[in-house]
N, C-alpha and C positions, 0 to 999 in steps of 0.2 A: 316676469315679475314674481314676487314671493308671497307665499302664503302665511305671512307673519309680518309684524311690526315690532319685532324684538329690538330694543335700544342697543346700539353699538357703542362701544367706548374706544377712545383713542389716546395714545400718549404722544401724538404728533408724527409718529412713524408708522406704527402698526395699529390695527383696530381689531376688536373682537367682542362678542357678547359677554365674555367672561372678564371681568375687571382684574382679578388678580393675576391673569396671564400677562398683562401689561405693565405690571409693576416688577416682573422678574428682572429686567436689565438694571433696575435702580439700586444704588447703594445707600441713597437717602430718600425717604418720602415724607410729604408734609400733609398733615391732617387739616382739612378745611373746616375750621370750627363754625364758620358762617353756614355752611351746609348743614351741620349737626343740629343747629338751632331751628331748622325747618327742614327735615331730611325728606319729607315727601316730595315728589317730583312735580313741580308746576309745569304746565304745558310750555314747551319752548326752552326750558332751562337746560343749560349745558354744564353746570358744575357737578362734581361728584365728591365723594368723601375725601379724595386726595387731589391736591392742587395740581398734581402732575398729570392727571387723567381727566378728560372731559368727555361729554356725550356728543357724538356725532349728530348735528342737527337733522331733523326729519327731512327737510327739503334737500339735504345733500345726500343722505344715506338712501333715501327712498325717492329719489328724483323722478324716475320713471312713474312710479305710483302717484306721486304728488301731482305730476303734470296730467295724468289721465283722470284722476279723482276730481280735480278742479273743473273738468268738463261736464261732470254728471249733475243734472239739475236736481234740486231738492223739491220734493213733492209739496212741501209746505210754501214754496213760492208760487204755487199755482192757486187760482181762485178755488175757493171750497167747492164749488160745484163740479170742478174738473179733476178732483182727487179720486183716486181709486183705492180699494183695499188691496192688500198684498195678494198677488196671484200665485197660488201654490205651485202650479206647473212651471211657471216661468222662474220662480225663485229657486225650486229644486233643480231645474236645468242649469242655472247658474252656479248653484252649490255643486253639482256634480261636475261641472267643468273645472271648478276649483280643486276638487279632490283629484281629478284626472291629471291635473298639471303637476301634482306631487306623487303620482302613482308610479311604481316601478316594480313589476312583477318578479324581478331578479333579487329584490332586497326582502328582508324580514321586516313586517309591519307590526308595531306595537300600538295598540289603540286604547288610550285611556278613556273609559266609558262609564258613566253613572247610569241612573235610571230615569233622568230627566228628558224633556222633549229634544234638546239640542243633541244629546247623545244618540237618541233614537233616530233622529235625521241622519247623523253621520254614520251610525251603523247600517241604516237602510241603504245608503248609497254605496258604502263599502261592500256590503253583502252582494250588491249587483256587480261590481267590479271584480270581486273575488270569484264569482262564478265564470267570469270571462277569462280570467288570467291565472287563477289558482296559485298565489303566492304563499309563502310562510306567513302566518298571522297569529297574533295572540292579543286577546282583549283583556284589559285589567281593569278591576274595580277596587277601590281602596276605601270605601265608605263605611258607615256604621251598619248594624246588622240588618236594619229595615232596607237600606239601600242595596246591601248585597242580596237580599231575597228577591227584590224586583229585578236586579241586573241579571240573576241566574234565570229568572223566567224569561226575560228578554233573549238571552242566549239560546235557551232551549227552544223558544218559539221560532227563532230564526234559523235553527238547525245546525248551529255550530257544534263541533265535536267537543267533549269535555277537556281535550288537550288544548283546545284553542281558546280557552279563556281561564282566567284565574282571579281569585279574590285575595287580595292582600289585607293583612290586619290592619284595622283602623288605629291600633296602638302605635303611635309614633315615637314612643320613648326611646327606643334604640337610635333614633335619629338624632336625638338631642345630645350629641357627642361634642363637647366644646374643643377637644384636641383636633377634630377632623372636620368640623362644619365649615371652615374656610375653604375646603375643596368643593363644597357642594352648592354655595350660594354666593351671590355678589355681596359680599360682606359690607356693612355699613350703608347698603343701598335698599335693603329690603325689610319689611316689617314682619318677618316670619323666621323662625329658628330652624327651618328645614326646607328642602326642596324635594317633595315626594317624588316628582317625576324622575329626577337624576338619581336619587337614593334608591328607588324601586328598581330602576334599570341596572344599577350596580349590584343589587341583591340578586337579580335574575341572571346577570353576567357571571357572578361567583358560582351560581348553581349550574353553569353551562347550559342553561335553558334556552338561552338566546345567543346569537353570534358575539364573539369577542371583539370583532372589528367594529368600531362606531360607524364606519363607512358603509356597513352593511345593514344599518338599521334606518327606518323611517318612523318617526313617533308622530301620533296624531292625537288631536283632542278637539272637542267641541266647545271648550270653556269659553271661547270668545263670543258665543251667542249672547251672553248676558250684556256686554258692552255695546254690541251692535244694536240690540233692541233698545237699550237704554239711550243711546245717542240719537236714534230715530225718534223717540219720544221727546227727547230734549229739542228736537227740530235742528239738530247739528248738521251742517253739511257733511258730505262724504269725506272730503278732504280734512275737514276739521276733526271728523271721527278719527281717521287714520292717524293724524298727528296726536290727538289725544290718547289714542291706543298705545303708542309708543311709550307714553309716560304713565301708563296705567299701573297700578300695583301689581296686576297680574303678569304684565310683561317684565316688569322689574323682578318679580319673584321667580316665576316659573317659565320664562319664555323660551329657555333653551335646555338641551340635554347634550352632554359631550361637547359642549362648545358650539352647537348648532341649533338653530331655532326649531321649535315644534311646529308642525304643519297644522294650521288651524284654518279650515275652509271659510269660517265665519269672518275671518279677517282678510280674507282675499277679495280683491275687486270684483272678481266674476260673480260673487254673490252680492257684495255690497252695492254694486252699481245697479243691480235690479231692485233690491230691497229699498234703496232710497228713493225709488221713483213711486213708491206706494206709501199709504199711510196704514197705520195699525188699525185693527178692528175697532168698531164702535164701542166705546166705554171701556177699552182695554188699557187700564192705567198701569199694569204691570207687564204687559206683553205676553201674558200667559194664554189669554184668549187667542191671539194670533198664532202663537206657537203650537197650541193644542189643536187648532183648526187644521193646520199644516199636516200634522201626523195623522189626524183623524181622516183626512182626505186621501192620504197616501195608503194607510192600512189601519183599518178600524180595529182589528185584533191587537196589533202592536200598541195602538192608542189605549186600549182598555187595560193594559198591564199597569198597575198603579206606580206612582213615583214613590220611592222611599223618601223618608224625611231625613233632611241633612241635620248635622250636629256640628257644633263648634268643637275644634280640636282642644282637648284638655290634657293634663298631665297630672301624675300623682304628686302628693306632697313632698315625698322623698325625692322624686325626679326634679321637681322645681327648686328645691333647696340645694340640690347638688349642682344645678345649673348657677345658682347664685354664688355658691361657695367658689365654684371655678372661675367666675366672673371676678368676685373680691380678690382672689389670689392672683389675678392677671396683672401684667405690667401696666395695662391701660388704666385699671381702676386705681392702682396704687400710685401711678406716677402722671397720669394724664387728666383723667376726669372721674368724678364720682357722681353719677346720676342718681336720681330717686329710685329706689328698689321697693316694690310692693311686697307686703307679706302675703304669705299664702292664704287664700280663702276660697269659698265655694264660687266666688265671682271671678277668680283668677283663671283666665284661659288664654290661648294664643292671641285672640283678637283684643281682650281687654287690656293687655299690657304690650300692645304691639310696637309702640315707640322704643320700648326697651330692647327690642331685638336688633334694631340697628346698631346699637353700641355693643350688645353681647356678641354679635357675629364679628364686628370690627375688632374687638378684643381678641377673638380666636385667630384672625388674620394676623394681627400684630404679633402674637406669640410666634407664629410660623416665621414672620419676617425677622423677628429677633434671632430666631434659630439659624437664620441665613446671615445674620451679622448686619442686617439692615438698620440704618439709624432712623429714628422716628422723630419728627420735628412737630 
């Protein structure tokens, strides 16, 4: 079973987590304007931005996981007096099994790591496996300065060598390239104008800091912790969570690198089937109390390293207007559709105008398709 629920797309013959690869055989593609009217993915939805491409249903793509997840009882189906708080040792044991399933000492491991509790847990388990197998490894943090400071303290505390971790600039403005963004994201399917995981890996590859062959890489993240804890609080079943996870913004946006899914132990059933048998700690409305307790019980000094504050991705006025100019000059804007475009202000950031990115990235892909002499309907 897989440590991810990345959506897979199909053209009826082939399937891939990368939508634009499935368009390559076509001379004509048809935009589904019904999808554009509501581009976010409802759970169970199979439509995509192109009528020729659909999403493989969760029950088919993840049939094995679907079958097993349905057998896991939900703690909230038990009487209140029979419910227990999440057991740290049991949950970490399941989490470790999930990491071991994706571990290969002969490959180069890239670990995207913040300063939060979920990253601390992932790093804690990976450190243990590293001591046993000694693979090549690189931890990456790409947060704001406060995040970077805490990340560096975590790395130093855990004893990683300076060449084993790196801090990437939080300035994404080089990523907002209209001519090339179609290569990095599932255009028309995601509310972001970048894919930091994919683009950071490409930067590292160009510097020859990591292997050139994608098959020699394993990519890790602990980002899936947020949806797991959220769905537990929602009292969702484990199977319902797995299905919802496939349609989450996270998986639509950043679920893959080099056409392969990123390994996320939080979305693996080894961890999920334990977590779903327990309830969050008393009064824990955001899951922070539960997550904090787990790290504190594992390692009090690791727990004591403060979490850096996250920031919303922003861009300069010059960069934003260039993105708008590129879009207005595109075939999509001039011949297909002219959506509302917000003027730049202090309130404009990646999240505040996220529905615009569906069409901005789609316009980039259409420019590439036109260069290939593909007809757009």
